[in-house]
A tleap script that builds the chain and sets N, CA, C and O, in Angstrom:
source leaprc.protein.ff14SB
mol = sequence {
  NMET LYS LEU LEU ILE ILE ASN GLY PRO ASN
  LEU GLY ASN ILE GLY ARG ARG GLU PRO GLU
  ILE TYR GLY HIE GLU ASP PHE ASP SER PHE
  LEU ASP SER LEU LYS LYS GLU PHE ARG GLU
  HIE GLU ILE HIE TYR PHE GLN SER HIE HIE
  GLU GLY GLU ILE VAL ALA LYS ILE HIE LYS
  ALA THR GLU GLU ASN TYR ASP GLY ILE ILE
  LEU ASN ALA GLY ALA TYR SER HIE THR SER
  TYR ALA ILE ARG ASP ALA VAL ALA ALA ILE
  GLY ILE PRO VAL VAL MET VAL HIE ILE SER
  ASN VAL TYR ALA ARG GLU ASN PHE ARG HIE
  GLU ASN VAL ILE ALA ALA LYS CYS LYS GLY
  VAL ILE THR GLY PHE GLY LEU LYS SER TYR
  GLU LEU ALA VAL ARG SER TYR ALA CVAL
}
set mol.1.N position { 18.470 -157.977 118.205 }
set mol.1.CA position { 17.405 -157.223 117.611 }
set mol.1.C position { 16.284 -158.191 117.227 }
set mol.1.O position { 16.531 -159.274 116.697 }
set mol.2.N position { 15.077 -157.785 117.500 }
set mol.2.CA position { 13.892 -158.599 117.203 }
set mol.2.C position { 13.247 -158.073 115.922 }
set mol.2.O position { 12.744 -156.950 115.883 }
set mol.3.N position { 13.270 -158.907 114.869 }
set mol.3.CA position { 12.771 -158.510 113.559 }
set mol.3.C position { 11.607 -159.394 113.128 }
set mol.3.O position { 11.551 -160.581 113.448 }
set mol.4.N position { 10.689 -158.787 112.399 }
set mol.4.CA position { 9.526 -159.495 111.865 }
set mol.4.C position { 9.537 -159.379 110.348 }
set mol.4.O position { 9.558 -158.276 109.802 }
set mol.5.N position { 9.522 -160.520 109.674 }
set mol.5.CA position { 9.361 -160.550 108.226 }
set mol.5.C position { 7.891 -160.800 107.947 }
set mol.5.O position { 7.305 -161.759 108.448 }
set mol.6.N position { 7.300 -159.923 107.139 }
set mol.6.CA position { 5.909 -160.082 106.719 }
set mol.6.C position { 5.890 -160.234 105.207 }
set mol.6.O position { 6.375 -159.364 104.483 }
set mol.7.N position { 5.332 -161.337 104.733 }
set mol.7.CA position { 5.154 -161.566 103.306 }
set mol.7.C position { 3.677 -161.543 102.967 }
set mol.7.O position { 2.849 -162.102 103.685 }
set mol.8.N position { 3.364 -160.893 101.872 }
set mol.8.CA position { 1.989 -160.773 101.417 }
set mol.8.C position { 1.562 -161.883 100.487 }
set mol.8.O position { 2.159 -162.959 100.476 }
set mol.9.N position { 0.525 -161.624 99.703 }
set mol.9.CA position { -0.104 -162.647 98.876 }
set mol.9.C position { 0.841 -163.278 97.864 }
set mol.9.O position { 1.702 -162.620 97.281 }
set mol.10.N position { 0.647 -164.566 97.683 }
set mol.10.CA position { 1.367 -165.399 96.721 }
set mol.10.C position { 2.826 -165.654 97.086 }
set mol.10.O position { 3.517 -166.383 96.375 }
set mol.11.N position { 3.298 -165.076 98.164 }
set mol.11.CA position { 4.700 -165.267 98.533 }
set mol.11.C position { 4.932 -166.530 99.350 }
set mol.11.O position { 6.074 -166.868 99.662 }
set mol.12.N position { 3.862 -167.224 99.696 }
set mol.12.CA position { 3.997 -168.538 100.322 }
set mol.12.C position { 4.345 -169.608 99.300 }
set mol.12.O position { 4.629 -170.750 99.662 }
set mol.13.N position { 4.325 -169.240 98.023 }
set mol.13.CA position { 4.609 -170.189 96.946 }
set mol.13.C position { 5.996 -170.006 96.346 }
set mol.13.O position { 6.275 -170.539 95.271 }
set mol.14.N position { 6.858 -169.273 97.009 }
set mol.14.CA position { 8.205 -169.056 96.497 }
set mol.14.C position { 8.888 -170.422 96.331 }
set mol.14.O position { 8.783 -171.299 97.188 }
set mol.15.N position { 9.571 -170.568 95.227 }
set mol.15.CA position { 10.210 -171.838 94.886 }
set mol.15.C position { 9.394 -172.625 93.872 }
set mol.15.O position { 9.934 -173.436 93.120 }
set mol.16.N position { 8.085 -172.378 93.858 }
set mol.16.CA position { 7.185 -173.015 92.893 }
set mol.16.C position { 6.580 -171.995 91.940 }
set mol.16.O position { 6.311 -172.310 90.781 }
set mol.17.N position { 6.369 -170.799 92.413 }
set mol.17.CA position { 5.725 -169.744 91.628 }
set mol.17.C position { 6.733 -169.066 90.699 }
set mol.17.O position { 7.718 -168.495 91.167 }
set mol.18.N position { 6.503 -169.123 89.434 }
set mol.18.CA position { 7.328 -168.444 88.436 }
set mol.18.C position { 8.810 -168.450 88.825 }
set mol.18.O position { 9.383 -167.395 89.098 }
set mol.19.N position { 9.430 -169.633 88.850 }
set mol.19.CA position { 10.830 -169.707 89.307 }
set mol.19.C position { 11.799 -168.882 88.467 }
set mol.19.O position { 12.876 -168.526 88.946 }
set mol.20.N position { 11.437 -168.573 87.227 }
set mol.20.CA position { 12.303 -167.725 86.404 }
set mol.20.C position { 12.363 -166.299 86.949 }
set mol.20.O position { 13.300 -165.561 86.647 }
set mol.21.N position { 11.373 -165.909 87.749 }
set mol.21.CA position { 11.346 -164.577 88.380 }
set mol.21.C position { 11.753 -164.669 89.846 }
set mol.21.O position { 12.560 -163.870 90.319 }
set mol.22.N position { 11.197 -165.642 90.567 }
set mol.22.CA position { 11.353 -165.700 92.020 }
set mol.22.C position { 12.361 -166.737 92.508 }
set mol.22.O position { 12.622 -166.819 93.708 }
set mol.23.N position { 12.929 -167.524 91.606 }
set mol.23.CA position { 13.929 -168.516 91.992 }
set mol.23.C position { 13.309 -169.853 92.365 }
set mol.23.O position { 12.089 -170.013 92.375 }
set mol.24.N position { 14.174 -170.802 92.670 }
set mol.24.CA position { 13.752 -172.175 92.941 }
set mol.24.C position { 13.735 -172.528 94.431 }
set mol.24.O position { 13.148 -173.539 94.816 }
set mol.25.N position { 14.363 -171.718 95.259 }
set mol.25.CA position { 14.434 -172.026 96.692 }
set mol.25.C position { 13.123 -171.653 97.372 }
set mol.25.O position { 12.610 -170.552 97.174 }
set mol.26.N position { 12.582 -172.568 98.172 }
set mol.26.CA position { 11.356 -172.253 98.904 }
set mol.26.C position { 11.690 -171.345 100.081 }
set mol.26.O position { 12.806 -171.361 100.599 }
set mol.27.N position { 10.696 -170.545 100.498 }
set mol.27.CA position { 10.961 -169.528 101.504 }
set mol.27.C position { 11.291 -170.131 102.867 }
set mol.27.O position { 12.111 -169.575 103.597 }
set mol.28.N position { 10.676 -171.251 103.224 }
set mol.28.CA position { 10.963 -171.858 104.522 }
set mol.28.C position { 12.430 -172.269 104.636 }
set mol.28.O position { 13.058 -172.048 105.672 }
set mol.29.N position { 12.981 -172.871 103.571 }
set mol.29.CA position { 14.405 -173.246 103.583 }
set mol.29.C position { 15.281 -172.001 103.672 }
set mol.29.O position { 16.260 -171.963 104.418 }
set mol.30.N position { 14.913 -170.994 102.902 }
set mol.30.CA position { 15.671 -169.746 102.945 }
set mol.30.C position { 15.623 -169.122 104.337 }
set mol.30.O position { 16.641 -168.656 104.847 }
set mol.31.N position { 14.442 -169.115 104.947 }
set mol.31.CA position { 14.281 -168.526 106.276 }
set mol.31.C position { 15.151 -169.251 107.302 }
set mol.31.O position { 15.761 -168.614 108.160 }
set mol.32.N position { 15.210 -170.569 107.217 }
set mol.32.CA position { 16.082 -171.331 108.120 }
set mol.32.C position { 17.531 -170.893 107.980 }
set mol.32.O position { 18.217 -170.694 108.982 }
set mol.33.N position { 18.005 -170.739 106.743 }
set mol.33.CA position { 19.397 -170.329 106.547 }
set mol.33.C position { 19.618 -168.876 106.978 }
set mol.33.O position { 20.692 -168.535 107.473 }
set mol.34.N position { 18.613 -168.022 106.793 }
set mol.34.CA position { 18.710 -166.636 107.235 }
set mol.34.C position { 18.847 -166.564 108.753 }
set mol.34.O position { 19.669 -165.809 109.272 }
set mol.35.N position { 18.042 -167.348 109.460 }
set mol.35.CA position { 18.109 -167.368 110.924 }
set mol.35.C position { 19.458 -167.884 111.406 }
set mol.35.O position { 19.976 -167.403 112.413 }
set mol.36.N position { 20.033 -168.851 110.706 }
set mol.36.CA position { 21.353 -169.377 111.082 }
set mol.36.C position { 22.435 -168.338 110.844 }
set mol.36.O position { 23.364 -168.205 111.641 }
set mol.37.N position { 22.313 -167.605 109.750 }
set mol.37.CA position { 23.318 -166.588 109.437 }
set mol.37.C position { 23.274 -165.424 110.419 }
set mol.37.O position { 24.306 -164.836 110.742 }
set mol.38.N position { 22.089 -165.096 110.888 }
set mol.38.CA position { 21.915 -163.950 111.780 }
set mol.38.C position { 21.428 -164.408 113.155 }
set mol.38.O position { 20.374 -163.985 113.629 }
set mol.39.N position { 22.206 -165.267 113.773 }
set mol.39.CA position { 21.839 -165.828 115.091 }
set mol.39.C position { 21.690 -164.746 116.159 }
set mol.39.O position { 20.975 -164.932 117.144 }
set mol.40.N position { 22.368 -163.617 115.960 }
set mol.40.CA position { 22.295 -162.540 116.949 }
set mol.40.C position { 20.945 -161.827 116.927 }
set mol.40.O position { 20.638 -161.048 117.829 }
set mol.41.N position { 20.144 -162.090 115.901 }
set mol.41.CA position { 18.812 -161.487 115.785 }
set mol.41.C position { 17.742 -162.540 116.053 }
set mol.41.O position { 17.929 -163.726 115.783 }
set mol.42.N position { 16.648 -162.086 116.575 }
set mol.42.CA position { 15.473 -162.932 116.753 }
set mol.42.C position { 14.552 -162.617 115.572 }
set mol.42.O position { 13.929 -161.556 115.526 }
set mol.43.N position { 14.474 -163.548 114.622 }
set mol.43.CA position { 13.717 -163.306 113.392 }
set mol.43.C position { 12.434 -164.128 113.403 }
set mol.43.O position { 12.462 -165.350 113.553 }
set mol.44.N position { 11.309 -163.434 113.240 }
set mol.44.CA position { 9.991 -164.076 113.194 }
set mol.44.C position { 9.407 -163.879 111.800 }
set mol.44.O position { 9.824 -162.988 111.061 }
set mol.45.N position { 8.439 -164.719 111.449 }
set mol.45.CA position { 7.888 -164.701 110.095 }
set mol.45.C position { 6.367 -164.798 110.127 }
set mol.45.O position { 5.786 -165.540 110.919 }
set mol.46.N position { 5.741 -164.024 109.241 }
set mol.46.CA position { 4.286 -164.044 109.073 }
set mol.46.C position { 3.983 -163.889 107.595 }
set mol.46.O position { 4.574 -163.045 106.922 }
set mol.47.N position { 3.066 -164.700 107.087 }
set mol.47.CA position { 2.645 -164.597 105.695 }
set mol.47.C position { 1.136 -164.669 105.637 }
set mol.47.O position { 0.515 -165.472 106.334 }
set mol.48.N position { 0.546 -163.824 104.801 }
set mol.48.CA position { -0.906 -163.852 104.620 }
set mol.48.C position { -1.268 -163.382 103.220 }
set mol.48.O position { -0.589 -162.544 102.625 }
set mol.49.N position { -2.348 -163.942 102.716 }
set mol.49.CA position { -2.908 -163.509 101.444 }
set mol.49.C position { -3.945 -162.407 101.667 }
set mol.49.O position { -4.502 -161.874 100.707 }
set mol.50.N position { -4.206 -162.065 102.936 }
set mol.50.CA position { -5.307 -161.163 103.272 }
set mol.50.C position { -4.784 -159.821 103.793 }
set mol.50.O position { -4.022 -159.760 104.758 }
set mol.51.N position { -5.208 -158.777 103.139 }
set mol.51.CA position { -4.754 -157.425 103.476 }
set mol.51.C position { -5.022 -157.070 104.937 }
set mol.51.O position { -4.140 -156.540 105.612 }
set mol.52.N position { -6.212 -157.351 105.428 }
set mol.52.CA position { -6.558 -157.014 106.806 }
set mol.52.C position { -5.688 -157.735 107.820 }
set mol.52.O position { -5.348 -157.160 108.854 }
set mol.53.N position { -5.323 -158.969 107.551 }
set mol.53.CA position { -4.431 -159.704 108.465 }
set mol.53.C position { -3.043 -159.072 108.495 }
set mol.53.O position { -2.404 -159.020 109.546 }
set mol.54.N position { -2.581 -158.597 107.355 }
set mol.54.CA position { -1.273 -157.927 107.294 }
set mol.54.C position { -1.318 -156.624 108.081 }
set mol.54.O position { -0.396 -156.320 108.838 }
set mol.55.N position { -2.384 -155.855 107.905 }
set mol.55.CA position { -2.557 -154.602 108.654 }
set mol.55.C position { -2.567 -154.893 110.155 }
set mol.55.O position { -1.891 -154.212 110.926 }
set mol.56.N position { -3.322 -155.889 110.561 }
set mol.56.CA position { -3.411 -156.238 111.985 }
set mol.56.C position { -2.048 -156.662 112.537 }
set mol.56.O position { -1.696 -156.298 113.659 }
set mol.57.N position { -1.283 -157.425 111.762 }
set mol.57.CA position { 0.037 -157.880 112.219 }
set mol.57.C position { 0.998 -156.702 112.351 }
set mol.57.O position { 1.801 -156.662 113.283 }
set mol.58.N position { 0.925 -155.749 111.435 }
set mol.58.CA position { 1.776 -154.557 111.535 }
set mol.58.C position { 1.463 -153.802 112.820 }
set mol.58.O position { 2.379 -153.401 113.538 }
set mol.59.N position { 0.187 -153.604 113.120 }
set mol.59.CA position { -0.186 -152.905 114.354 }
set mol.59.C position { 0.214 -153.699 115.593 }
set mol.59.O position { 0.652 -153.122 116.587 }
set mol.60.N position { 0.065 -155.010 115.535 }
set mol.60.CA position { 0.397 -155.847 116.695 }
set mol.60.C position { 1.905 -155.880 116.961 }
set mol.60.O position { 2.337 -156.184 118.073 }
set mol.61.N position { 2.691 -155.570 115.946 }
set mol.61.CA position { 4.149 -155.591 116.097 }
set mol.61.C position { 4.628 -154.640 117.187 }
set mol.61.O position { 5.663 -154.882 117.806 }
set mol.62.N position { 3.887 -153.561 117.428 }
set mol.62.CA position { 4.276 -152.641 118.499 }
set mol.62.C position { 4.081 -153.298 119.861 }
set mol.62.O position { 4.916 -153.142 120.751 }
set mol.63.N position { 2.987 -154.030 120.025 }
set mol.63.CA position { 2.731 -154.748 121.284 }
set mol.63.C position { 3.748 -155.859 121.505 }
set mol.63.O position { 4.093 -156.179 122.643 }
set mol.64.N position { 4.223 -156.441 120.418 }
set mol.64.CA position { 5.152 -157.566 120.500 }
set mol.64.C position { 6.611 -157.106 120.539 }
set mol.64.O position { 7.530 -157.923 120.486 }
set mol.65.N position { 6.810 -155.793 120.631 }
set mol.65.CA position { 8.140 -155.192 120.830 }
set mol.65.C position { 9.156 -155.534 119.749 }
set mol.65.O position { 10.308 -155.848 120.050 }
set mol.66.N position { 8.732 -155.473 118.495 }
set mol.66.CA position { 9.679 -155.669 117.403 }
set mol.66.C position { 10.503 -154.407 117.213 }
set mol.66.O position { 10.005 -153.292 117.373 }
set mol.67.N position { 11.774 -154.600 116.869 }
set mol.67.CA position { 12.666 -153.477 116.577 }
set mol.67.C position { 12.591 -153.053 115.122 }
set mol.67.O position { 12.932 -151.921 114.779 }
set mol.68.N position { 12.145 -153.963 114.269 }
set mol.68.CA position { 12.055 -153.663 112.852 }
set mol.68.C position { 11.175 -154.664 112.129 }
set mol.68.O position { 10.977 -155.793 112.579 }
set mol.69.N position { 10.652 -154.217 110.995 }
set mol.69.CA position { 9.829 -155.074 110.143 }
set mol.69.C position { 10.435 -155.070 108.749 }
set mol.69.O position { 10.821 -154.027 108.222 }
set mol.70.N position { 10.510 -156.255 108.166 }
set mol.70.CA position { 10.890 -156.415 106.765 }
set mol.70.C position { 9.610 -156.832 106.053 }
set mol.70.O position { 9.051 -157.892 106.331 }
set mol.71.N position { 9.157 -155.996 105.141 }
set mol.71.CA position { 7.846 -156.174 104.518 }
set mol.71.C position { 7.967 -156.408 103.023 }
set mol.71.O position { 8.518 -155.584 102.293 }
set mol.72.N position { 7.447 -157.537 102.581 }
set mol.72.CA position { 7.242 -157.771 101.156 }
set mol.72.C position { 5.734 -157.888 100.994 }
set mol.72.O position { 5.163 -158.961 101.184 }
set mol.73.N position { 5.109 -156.805 100.651 }
set mol.73.CA position { 3.648 -156.771 100.536 }
set mol.73.C position { 3.154 -157.349 99.222 }
set mol.73.O position { 1.949 -157.380 98.971 }
set mol.74.N position { 4.075 -157.809 98.377 }
set mol.74.CA position { 3.685 -158.367 97.093 }
set mol.74.C position { 2.886 -157.348 96.297 }
set mol.74.O position { 3.211 -156.161 96.286 }
set mol.75.N position { 1.846 -157.819 95.637 }
set mol.75.CA position { 1.022 -156.935 94.798 }
set mol.75.C position { 0.338 -155.836 95.605 }
set mol.75.O position { -0.043 -154.810 95.043 }
set mol.76.N position { 0.177 -156.032 96.907 }
set mol.76.CA position { -0.415 -154.971 97.737 }
set mol.76.C position { 0.464 -153.718 97.770 }
set mol.76.O position { -0.016 -152.635 98.105 }
set mol.77.N position { 1.734 -153.859 97.427 }
set mol.77.CA position { 2.632 -152.694 97.389 }
set mol.77.C position { 2.114 -151.615 96.452 }
set mol.77.O position { 2.375 -150.428 96.648 }
set mol.78.N position { 1.378 -152.040 95.434 }
set mol.78.CA position { 0.927 -151.128 94.391 }
set mol.78.C position { -0.491 -150.616 94.620 }
set mol.78.O position { -0.961 -149.731 93.905 }
set mol.79.N position { -1.174 -151.181 95.625 }
set mol.79.CA position { -2.596 -150.861 95.764 }
set mol.79.C position { -3.078 -150.575 97.185 }
set mol.79.O position { -4.140 -149.979 97.359 }
set mol.80.N position { -2.329 -150.981 98.193 }
set mol.80.CA position { -2.884 -150.989 99.550 }
set mol.80.C position { -2.556 -149.733 100.354 }
set mol.80.O position { -1.475 -149.597 100.929 }
set mol.81.N position { -3.517 -148.834 100.373 }
set mol.81.CA position { -3.389 -147.664 101.239 }
set mol.81.C position { -3.594 -148.063 102.698 }
set mol.81.O position { -3.123 -147.367 103.597 }
set mol.82.N position { -4.283 -149.159 102.942 }
set mol.82.CA position { -4.477 -149.638 104.312 }
set mol.82.C position { -3.143 -150.087 104.913 }
set mol.82.O position { -2.844 -149.760 106.061 }
set mol.83.N position { -2.343 -150.827 104.154 }
set mol.83.CA position { -1.023 -151.243 104.649 }
set mol.83.C position { -0.117 -150.017 104.763 }
set mol.83.O position { 0.650 -149.911 105.720 }
set mol.84.N position { -0.188 -149.107 103.824 }
set mol.84.CA position { 0.584 -147.863 103.893 }
set mol.84.C position { 0.284 -147.110 105.179 }
set mol.84.O position { 1.198 -146.675 105.880 }
set mol.85.N position { -0.992 -146.960 105.486 }
set mol.85.CA position { -1.390 -146.234 106.686 }
set mol.85.C position { -0.963 -146.966 107.957 }
set mol.85.O position { -0.625 -146.327 108.953 }
set mol.86.N position { -0.975 -148.293 107.934 }
set mol.86.CA position { -0.517 -149.070 109.097 }
set mol.86.C position { 0.976 -148.846 109.322 }
set mol.86.O position { 1.407 -148.652 110.459 }
set mol.87.N position { 1.763 -148.871 108.258 }
set mol.87.CA position { 3.205 -148.618 108.367 }
set mol.87.C position { 3.444 -147.211 108.911 }
set mol.87.O position { 4.317 -147.008 109.756 }
set mol.88.N position { 2.673 -146.246 108.428 }
set mol.88.CA position { 2.829 -144.857 108.877 }
set mol.88.C position { 2.433 -144.679 110.339 }
set mol.88.O position { 2.933 -143.774 111.008 }
set mol.89.N position { 1.549 -145.524 110.837 }
set mol.89.CA position { 0.994 -145.348 112.182 }
set mol.89.C position { 1.877 -145.900 113.297 }
set mol.89.O position { 1.710 -145.536 114.461 }
set mol.90.N position { 2.814 -146.774 112.946 }
set mol.90.CA position { 3.635 -147.396 113.990 }
set mol.90.C position { 4.978 -146.685 114.092 }
set mol.90.O position { 5.392 -145.990 113.164 }
set mol.91.N position { 5.635 -146.857 115.190 }
set mol.91.CA position { 6.948 -146.235 115.391 }
set mol.91.C position { 8.086 -147.200 115.139 }
set mol.91.O position { 9.186 -147.003 115.654 }
set mol.92.N position { 7.846 -148.231 114.363 }
set mol.92.CA position { 8.851 -149.250 114.071 }
set mol.92.C position { 9.351 -149.030 112.646 }
set mol.92.O position { 8.539 -148.891 111.731 }
set mol.93.N position { 10.674 -148.995 112.435 }
set mol.93.CA position { 11.169 -148.837 111.071 }
set mol.93.C position { 10.845 -150.063 110.218 }
set mol.93.O position { 11.013 -151.203 110.649 }
set mol.94.N position { 10.378 -149.798 109.001 }
set mol.94.CA position { 9.997 -150.854 108.062 }
set mol.94.C position { 10.886 -150.752 106.835 }
set mol.94.O position { 11.023 -149.680 106.246 }
set mol.95.N position { 11.487 -151.869 106.454 }
set mol.95.CA position { 12.234 -151.959 105.206 }
set mol.95.C position { 11.405 -152.815 104.264 }
set mol.95.O position { 11.082 -153.964 104.569 }
set mol.96.N position { 11.062 -152.242 103.113 }
set mol.96.CA position { 10.291 -152.981 102.110 }
set mol.96.C position { 11.251 -153.729 101.205 }
set mol.96.O position { 12.285 -153.195 100.804 }
set mol.97.N position { 10.905 -154.960 100.886 }
set mol.97.CA position { 11.702 -155.746 99.944 }
set mol.97.C position { 10.818 -156.273 98.826 }
set mol.97.O position { 9.619 -156.499 98.992 }
set mol.98.N position { 11.454 -156.456 97.693 }
set mol.98.CA position { 10.861 -157.168 96.565 }
set mol.98.C position { 11.924 -158.115 96.034 }
set mol.98.O position { 13.092 -157.746 95.909 }
set mol.99.N position { 11.519 -159.316 95.728 }
set mol.99.CA position { 12.447 -160.319 95.217 }
set mol.99.C position { 12.887 -159.955 93.804 }
set mol.99.O position { 14.073 -160.018 93.480 }
set mol.100.N position { 11.930 -159.575 92.966 }
set mol.100.CA position { 12.242 -159.203 91.584 }
set mol.100.C position { 12.465 -157.696 91.492 }
set mol.100.O position { 12.113 -156.946 92.403 }
set mol.101.N position { 13.048 -157.273 90.394 }
set mol.101.CA position { 13.178 -155.846 90.130 }
set mol.101.C position { 11.846 -155.388 89.547 }
set mol.101.O position { 11.605 -155.529 88.348 }
set mol.102.N position { 10.996 -154.847 90.386 }
set mol.102.CA position { 9.656 -154.462 89.953 }
set mol.102.C position { 9.689 -153.388 88.862 }
set mol.102.O position { 8.728 -153.255 88.104 }
set mol.103.N position { 10.769 -152.630 88.774 }
set mol.103.CA position { 10.871 -151.564 87.786 }
set mol.103.C position { 11.248 -152.090 86.402 }
set mol.103.O position { 11.210 -151.347 85.421 }
set mol.104.N position { 11.608 -153.357 86.324 }
set mol.104.CA position { 11.892 -154.000 85.043 }
set mol.104.C position { 10.718 -154.873 84.602 }
set mol.104.O position { 10.822 -155.621 83.629 }
set mol.105.N position { 9.621 -154.775 85.311 }
set mol.105.CA position { 8.445 -155.607 85.018 }
set mol.105.C position { 7.288 -154.744 84.513 }
set mol.105.O position { 7.513 -153.643 84.012 }
set mol.106.N position { 6.086 -155.223 84.637 }
set mol.106.CA position { 4.903 -154.529 84.126 }
set mol.106.C position { 4.788 -153.132 84.735 }
set mol.106.O position { 5.201 -152.897 85.871 }
set mol.107.N position { 4.224 -152.220 83.962 }
set mol.107.CA position { 4.115 -150.820 84.399 }
set mol.107.C position { 3.358 -150.659 85.711 }
set mol.107.O position { 3.708 -149.797 86.516 }
set mol.108.N position { 2.325 -151.473 85.944 }
set mol.108.CA position { 1.556 -151.299 87.176 }
set mol.108.C position { 2.404 -151.555 88.411 }
set mol.108.O position { 2.064 -151.081 89.495 }
set mol.109.N position { 3.501 -152.294 88.275 }
set mol.109.CA position { 4.376 -152.585 89.417 }
set mol.109.C position { 5.322 -151.425 89.733 }
set mol.109.O position { 5.991 -151.449 90.766 }
set mol.110.N position { 5.389 -150.430 88.884 }
set mol.110.CA position { 6.315 -149.316 89.086 }
set mol.110.C position { 5.848 -148.349 90.167 }
set mol.110.O position { 6.657 -147.622 90.743 }
set mol.111.N position { 4.556 -148.338 90.443 }
set mol.111.CA position { 4.038 -147.470 91.509 }
set mol.111.C position { 3.975 -148.264 92.807 }
set mol.111.O position { 3.480 -149.391 92.843 }
set mol.112.N position { 4.483 -147.656 93.865 }
set mol.112.CA position { 4.487 -148.307 95.171 }
set mol.112.C position { 3.901 -147.317 96.176 }
set mol.112.O position { 4.525 -146.304 96.491 }
set mol.113.N position { 2.718 -147.607 96.669 }
set mol.113.CA position { 2.036 -146.659 97.560 }
set mol.113.C position { 2.539 -146.747 99.002 }
set mol.113.O position { 2.244 -145.865 99.809 }
set mol.114.N position { 3.281 -147.779 99.333 }
set mol.114.CA position { 3.761 -147.994 100.706 }
set mol.114.C position { 5.176 -147.450 100.912 }
set mol.114.O position { 5.511 -147.007 102.010 }
set mol.115.N position { 5.997 -147.478 99.882 }
set mol.115.CA position { 7.433 -147.204 99.990 }
set mol.115.C position { 7.779 -145.897 100.693 }
set mol.115.O position { 8.744 -145.850 101.456 }
set mol.116.N position { 7.027 -144.856 100.458 }
set mol.116.CA position { 7.354 -143.546 101.044 }
set mol.116.C position { 7.276 -143.545 102.565 }
set mol.116.O position { 7.848 -142.663 103.206 }
set mol.117.N position { 6.590 -144.498 103.146 }
set mol.117.CA position { 6.464 -144.587 104.605 }
set mol.117.C position { 7.474 -145.558 105.206 }
set mol.117.O position { 7.462 -145.798 106.413 }
set mol.118.N position { 8.344 -146.115 104.376 }
set mol.118.CA position { 9.337 -147.087 104.831 }
set mol.118.C position { 10.702 -146.433 105.026 }
set mol.118.O position { 10.997 -145.389 104.444 }
set mol.119.N position { 11.518 -147.064 105.848 }
set mol.119.CA position { 12.900 -146.634 106.053 }
set mol.119.C position { 13.684 -146.722 104.746 }
set mol.119.O position { 14.541 -145.883 104.471 }
set mol.120.N position { 13.383 -147.744 103.943 }
set mol.120.CA position { 14.058 -147.961 102.677 }
set mol.120.C position { 13.392 -149.073 101.897 }
set mol.120.O position { 12.501 -149.761 102.397 }
set mol.121.N position { 13.838 -149.240 100.659 }
set mol.121.CA position { 13.308 -150.269 99.772 }
set mol.121.C position { 14.471 -150.994 99.114 }
set mol.121.O position { 15.410 -150.370 98.620 }
set mol.122.N position { 14.396 -152.320 99.113 }
set mol.122.CA position { 15.405 -153.166 98.465 }
set mol.122.C position { 14.659 -154.012 97.448 }
set mol.122.O position { 13.727 -154.734 97.802 }
set mol.123.N position { 15.063 -153.928 96.184 }
set mol.123.CA position { 14.325 -154.632 95.146 }
set mol.123.C position { 15.266 -155.235 94.114 }
set mol.123.O position { 16.242 -154.613 93.694 }
set mol.124.N position { 14.948 -156.466 93.717 }
set mol.124.CA position { 15.632 -157.061 92.587 }
set mol.124.C position { 16.805 -157.963 92.885 }
set mol.124.O position { 17.508 -158.364 91.957 }
set mol.125.N position { 17.047 -158.299 94.131 }
set mol.125.CA position { 18.189 -159.143 94.473 }
set mol.125.C position { 17.782 -160.551 94.862 }
set mol.125.O position { 18.525 -161.236 95.565 }
set mol.126.N position { 16.623 -160.991 94.420 }
set mol.126.CA position { 16.143 -162.320 94.770 }
set mol.126.C position { 15.903 -162.402 96.272 }
set mol.126.O position { 15.614 -161.394 96.918 }
set mol.127.N position { 16.022 -163.595 96.820 }
set mol.127.CA position { 15.828 -163.757 98.260 }
set mol.127.C position { 16.890 -163.026 99.059 }
set mol.127.O position { 16.696 -162.742 100.241 }
set mol.128.N position { 18.014 -162.719 98.422 }
set mol.128.CA position { 19.064 -161.941 99.095 }
set mol.128.C position { 18.551 -160.567 99.528 }
set mol.128.O position { 19.136 -159.940 100.411 }
set mol.129.N position { 17.462 -160.094 98.914 }
set mol.129.CA position { 16.858 -158.824 99.334 }
set mol.129.C position { 16.525 -158.844 100.824 }
set mol.129.O position { 16.674 -157.830 101.506 }
set mol.130.N position { 16.073 -159.998 101.335 }
set mol.130.CA position { 15.754 -160.110 102.759 }
set mol.130.C position { 17.029 -160.032 103.602 }
set mol.130.O position { 17.039 -159.393 104.654 }
set mol.131.N position { 18.088 -160.671 103.149 }
set mol.131.CA position { 19.359 -160.605 103.873 }
set mol.131.C position { 19.859 -159.164 103.936 }
set mol.131.O position { 20.314 -158.701 104.982 }
set mol.132.N position { 19.770 -158.466 102.817 }
set mol.132.CA position { 20.190 -157.058 102.794 }
set mol.132.C position { 19.337 -156.218 103.737 }
set mol.132.O position { 19.833 -155.289 104.374 }
set mol.133.N position { 18.059 -156.548 103.821 }
set mol.133.CA position { 17.176 -155.821 104.739 }
set mol.133.C position { 17.584 -156.053 106.192 }
set mol.133.O position { 17.615 -155.110 106.982 }
set mol.134.N position { 17.896 -157.298 106.551 }
set mol.134.CA position { 18.360 -157.580 107.911 }
set mol.134.C position { 19.632 -156.773 108.186 }
set mol.134.O position { 19.763 -156.150 109.240 }
set mol.135.N position { 20.546 -156.789 107.254 }
set mol.135.CA position { 21.801 -156.036 107.428 }
set mol.135.C position { 21.552 -154.533 107.570 }
set mol.135.O position { 22.307 -153.847 108.259 }
set mol.136.N position { 20.516 -154.021 106.936 }
set mol.136.CA position { 20.240 -152.584 107.000 }
set mol.136.C position { 19.913 -152.109 108.410 }
set mol.136.O position { 20.075 -150.928 108.715 }
set mol.137.N position { 19.461 -152.999 109.262 }
set mol.137.CA position { 19.139 -152.594 110.631 }
set mol.137.C position { 20.390 -152.371 111.475 }
set mol.137.O position { 20.309 -151.790 112.556 }
set mol.138.N position { 21.538 -152.823 110.997 }
set mol.138.CA position { 22.790 -152.593 111.699 }
set mol.138.C position { 23.371 -151.221 111.368 }
set mol.138.O position { 24.302 -150.755 112.025 }
set mol.139.N position { 22.810 -150.578 110.338 }
set mol.139.CA position { 23.330 -149.274 109.871 }
set mol.139.C position { 22.739 -148.157 110.684 }
set mol.139.O position { 23.050 -146.990 110.448 }
savepdb mol mol.pdb
quit
């Protein structure tokens, strides 16, 4: 299975950014171990701080024949109707992940404008949220 992980703004700083919330492991190291654990899958990664680049990558995923997308839109989860509409427009199942439990954090994080267009949402399991998302494609 060919999967694409898309991370939104500030997620390139995992391991350094608020480690009490996001942990100490950097995402590149985690991604290497994820790829080793799931050798049967072809896992690709894209990260951007820019909403339009994320929208473009979601649309391009159909041309690149991805079977699934794992999306951590970061703060855009609460505000981006453009990313929501991109997810709705493609025929690829999207699993949204959040590293932290957004429902135990600030009130503005409780609303997610993208989630309703996703296959499912995994939140609050640290970087393991991505592993659970990969496993969800086997279901």
